[in-house]
C-alpha positions in Angstrom: -3.9 16.0 -13.0 -1.4 15.0 -10.4 -2.9 12.8 -7.6 -2.2 13.6 -3.9 -0.9 10.9 -1.5 -1.0 10.7 2.3 1.3 8.1 4.0 0.4 6.7 7.4 3.3 4.8 9.0 6.1 6.1 6.9 9.0 3.8 7.7 11.6 2.4 5.3 9.2 1.1 2.7 6.9 4.1 2.9 9.8 6.6 2.6 11.3 4.8 -0.4 8.0 4.6 -2.3 7.0 8.2 -1.4 10.4 9.6 -2.5 10.2 7.7 -5.8 6.6 8.8 -6.5 7.4 12.4 -5.6 10.5 12.4 -7.9 8.5 10.7 -10.7 5.9 13.4 -10.6 2.6 11.7 -11.0 1.8 11.8 -7.3 2.3 14.7 -4.9 3.0 13.9 -1.3 0.6 15.7 1.0 0.8 14.5 4.6 2.9 12.0 6.6 1.6 10.6 9.9 3.9 8.6 12.1 3.8 7.5 15.7 5.7 10.7 16.6 5.9 14.1 15.0 9.7 14.1 14.9 9.7 10.7 13.1 7.2 12.1 10.6 9.4 15.2 10.1 12.4 13.1 9.4 10.4 11.1 6.8 9.3 14.4 5.1 12.9 15.5 5.0 13.9 12.2 3.4 11.1 12.4 0.8 11.7 16.0 0.1 8.0 16.9 0.1 4.9 16.8 2.3 4.0 17.9 5.7 4.3 15.9 9.0 1.2 15.8 11.1 0.7 14.7 14.7 -2.7 13.0 14.5 -5.3 11.6 12.1 -7.5 14.7 12.4 -4.6 16.8 11.1 -4.4 14.9 7.8 -5.4 17.0 4.7 -7.7 15.3 2.2 -5.8 13.2 -0.4 -6.8 11.2 -3.4 -4.8 8.2 -2.2 -3.7 7.0 1.3 -1.0 4.5 1.8 -1.1 2.7 5.2 2.5 1.4 5.6 2.4 0.5 9.2 3.4 -3.0 10.5 1.1 -5.7 9.4 -0.3 -6.3 12.9 -1.7 -2.8 13.2 -2.9 -2.1 9.6 -6.5 -3.0 10.3 -6.7 -1.1 13.6 -5.0 1.9 12.0 -7.5 1.9 9.2 -10.4 1.9 11.7 -8.8 4.8 13.6 -8.5 6.8 10.4 -12.1 6.0 9.4 -13.4 7.1 12.8 -11.5 10.4 12.3 -13.3 11.0 9.1 -10.2 10.8 6.9 -11.8 8.7 4.1 -14.6 9.5 1.7 -16.2 8.3 -1.5 -13.9 8.2 -4.5 -10.6 7.9 -2.6 -8.2 5.0 -2.8 -6.7 3.4 0.3 -4.0 0.7 0.0 -1.4 -1.1 2.1 1.9 -2.6 1.1 1.8 -5.9 3.1 2.5 -9.1 1.2 1.0 -11.3 3.9 -2.5 -9.9 4.5 -5.3 -9.1 2.1 -6.8 -5.7 1.3 -10.0 -6.8 3.2 -8.2 -5.5 6.3 -9.0 -2.1 5.0 -12.8 -2.7 5.1 -13.3 0.3 7.4 -12.2 2.6 4.5 -14.4 0.7 2.1 -17.3 1.3 4.4 -16.6 5.0 4.0 -16.9 4.8 0.3 -13.2 4.4 -0.6 -11.9 1.6 -2.8 -9.1 -0.5 -1.3 -6.2 -2.6 -2.5 -2.8 -3.9 -1.6 0.5 -3.3 -3.5 3.5 -5.2 -2.2 6.8 -4.5 -3.8 8.9 -7.7 -3.7 12.1 -6.0 -2.6 14.2 -5.4 0.4 13.9 -1.9 1.8 16.7 -2.2 4.3 18.3 0.9 2.7 15.4 3.3 1.7 17.7 5.7 -0.2 19.1 2.9 -2.4 15.7 1.2 -2.8 14.0 4.4 -3.9 16.5 4.8 -6.7 16.4 1.1 -7.7 12.7 0.1 -8.1 12.8 -0.5 -11.9 12.3 -4.2 -12.6 10.9 -4.9 -9.2 7.7 -7.1 -9.1 4.8 -5.8 -7.1 2.1 -8.2 -5.9 -1.3 -6.6 -6.2 -5.0 -7.4 -5.3 -8.1 -5.5 -4.3 -11.0 -3.5 -5.7 -10.9 -3.0 -9.5 -11.4 0.8 -9.1 -8.4 1.0 -6.7 -6.2 -1.1 -9.0 -7.0 1.1 -11.9 -5.4 4.0 -10.0 -2.5 2.0 -8.5 -1.3 0.0 -11.5 -0.2 3.1 -13.6 1.5 4.6 -10.5 3.4 1.3 -9.9 4.3 0.9 -13.5 5.5 4.5 -13.7 8.3 3.6 -11.3 9.4 0.8 -13.6 7.9 -2.0 -11.5 6.0 -5.0 -12.8 2.5 -5.8 -11.6 1.7 -9.3 -10.4 -1.9 -10.3 -9.7 -2.2 -12.3 -6.5 -5.3 -14.1 -5.1 -6.0 -12.9 -1.6 -6.2 -16.4 -0.3 -2.8 -17.2 -1.6 -1.0 -14.3 -0.1 0.5 -16.2 2.9 2.3 -18.7 0.7 3.3 -15.9 -1.7 4.8 -13.9 1.1 6.5 -17.0 2.5 8.4 -17.3 -0.8 9.6 -13.7 -0.4 10.7 -14.3 3.1 12.7 -17.3 2.1 14.3 -15.6 -0.8 15.2 -12.4 1.1 15.0 -12.6 4.9 16.4 -16.1 5.2 19.1 -15.4 2.7 20.4 -12.9 5.2 20.3 -15.6 7.9 22.2 -18.0 5.6 24.9 -15.4 4.9 25.4 -14.8 8.7 25.5 -18.6 9.2 28.2 -18.9 6.5 30.2 -16.1 8.1 30.0 -17.9 11.5 31.4 -21.0 9.8 34.3 -19.1 8.3 35.0 -17.4 11.7 35.1 -20.8 13.4 37.6 -21.8 10.8 39.8 -18.8 11.6 38.9 -16.7 8.6 38.5 -13.0 9.5 34.9 -11.8 9.2 35.6 -9.1 6.6 37.4 -11.6 4.4 34.6 -14.1 4.9 32.1 -11.4 3.9 33.9 -10.9 0.6 34.0 -14.7 0.0 30.3 -15.1 0.7 29.4 -12.1 -1.5 31.3 -13.6 -4.4 29.6 -16.9 -4.0 26.1 -15.4 -3.7 26.4 -13.2 -6.7 27.8 -16.1 -8.8 25.2 -18.5 -7.6 22.4 -16.0 -8.2 23.6 -15.5 -11.7 23.7 -19.3 -12.3 20.2 -19.8 -10.9 18.9 -17.0 -13.1 20.5 -18.4 -16.3 20.1 -22.1 -15.6 17.4 -22.7 -13.1 17.8 -24.2 -9.5 18.5 -27.8 -10.5 21.2 -27.1 -13.0 22.8 -24.4 -10.8 23.1 -26.8 -7.8 26.6 -27.9 -7.0 28.3 -29.3 -3.9 28.5 -32.5 -1.8 24.8 -33.2 -1.7 24.5 -32.8 -5.4 27.4 -35.2 -5.9 26.1 -37.7 -3.3 29.3 -37.3 -1.2 28.2 -39.0 2.1 31.6 -38.8 3.8 31.9 -35.1 3.1 28.5 -34.3 4.5 29.2 -36.5 7.5 32.4 -34.6 8.1 30.6 -31.3 7.9 28.1 -32.5 10.5 30.9 -33.8 12.8 32.7 -30.4 12.7 29.5 -28.4 13.1 28.2 -30.6 15.9 31.5 -30.0 17.8 31.6 -26.2 17.1 28.1 -24.9 17.0 25.0 -27.1 17.5 22.7 -24.5 16.0 24.7 -24.3 12.8 24.7 -28.1 12.7 20.9 -28.2 12.9 20.5 -25.6 10.2 23.0 -27.4 7.9 21.1 -30.7 8.4 17.7 -29.1 7.5 19.1 -27.5 4.4 20.8 -30.7 3.3 17.5 -32.6 3.7 15.8 -29.9 1.5 18.6 -30.1 -1.0 18.2 -33.9 -1.5 15.0 -33.4 -3.5 16.7 -31.0 -5.9 19.7 -33.3 -6.2 17.4 -36.1 -7.3 16.1 -34.0 -10.2 19.7 -33.4 -11.4 20.5 -37.1 -11.9 24.2 -36.6 -11.1 24.5 -38.5 -7.9 23.5 -42.2 -7.7 20.2 -43.1 -6.0 22.2 -45.3 -3.6 24.3 -42.4 -2.4 21.3 -40.1 -2.1 19.5 -42.8 0.0 22.6 -43.0 2.2 22.6 -39.2 2.7 18.9 -39.3 3.6 19.6 -42.0 6.2 22.5 -39.9 7.6 20.4 -36.8 7.8 17.3 -38.3 9.1 18.2 -39.0 12.8 20.7 -38.0 15.4 24.1 -37.8 13.7 26.7 -40.4 14.4 30.2 -40.0 12.9 30.9 -42.5 10.2 
C-alpha cells in the first residue's frame, strides 16, 4: 500500500523530494508544517498535494516523517514533535542532513519510531529542476535497519543510488560535498571577478567560465583529477604564477589570498602528474609559502 509522508521544514530540499515522491506514486504527501502557515501553503502548492498545518498538534498521523529543517534545529524540532505526540511505534522518522547523524532523532526513537538519515548529494538551489533531475544522484544513508528498509526502496524509486555512511564519518563526508558544490560556486564568482577586473563584461565572463567548468568536469570524470589538471602550476611555470599573484595583489587582496591557497593545494596534484620538474615545483612552493614578493 502507498505510504504516507509528513514533511516538517519544507524548504527547497523538502519541496523537491516531496514533489518527486508524490509524482512517483509510492508515497502520498499528507501534511506540511513550516514556520508559518503561508509558507506551508506555498510548499503544498509546489508539491501539488498535501495539507499545510500551523502546528505540530495539527499533523495527521503518517507512516513516515521527514524533518527537513536546518541542521541546527533538527534535534529540537524532533523533541517538540515527540512532546506533541506525533510519533508512535512502527513509524519512520528521518532527516536529510549530510553533516549530523540520525541519533539527533532519538526523541522519536524513544517514542517507538525507527530513525535514519537520507542525504541526497545534490544542489537544491532550484527545487523545480532538482525534483525532475534526481536520477543518478547519490544519497548518503545511515540509521536504524528497520527505517532503512523503508527508505531505501523509496530513494531508489526516484532513480537515486544509496551510499552507506558511517555516522562518525559524516562530517568529513559532508565536507566533501561542500567543497564540490558550495565552494565551486565561490570559485565561479571569484573567476568572474577576475574577468571583470580585466575588463570583460560579467555576462561574457559567465559564458567563458561555464564552458571551462563543463569541459573540466568532463575531463575529470573521464580521466581523473591528476590527468585532467592543466595550467601553470601543473607545468611548473613559476613566472606565470608570480605574475598572477602580482596582478591580484594589486587588484584584490582577497582574490590573491584565495589564488595562493588553491595553488598550494594544486602542488600536490601536480607532483602526481610528473609533468613539471621537481625543481620548478619546489620553486613554486617557496613562492607560495610566504608573503609574495615580485620576481
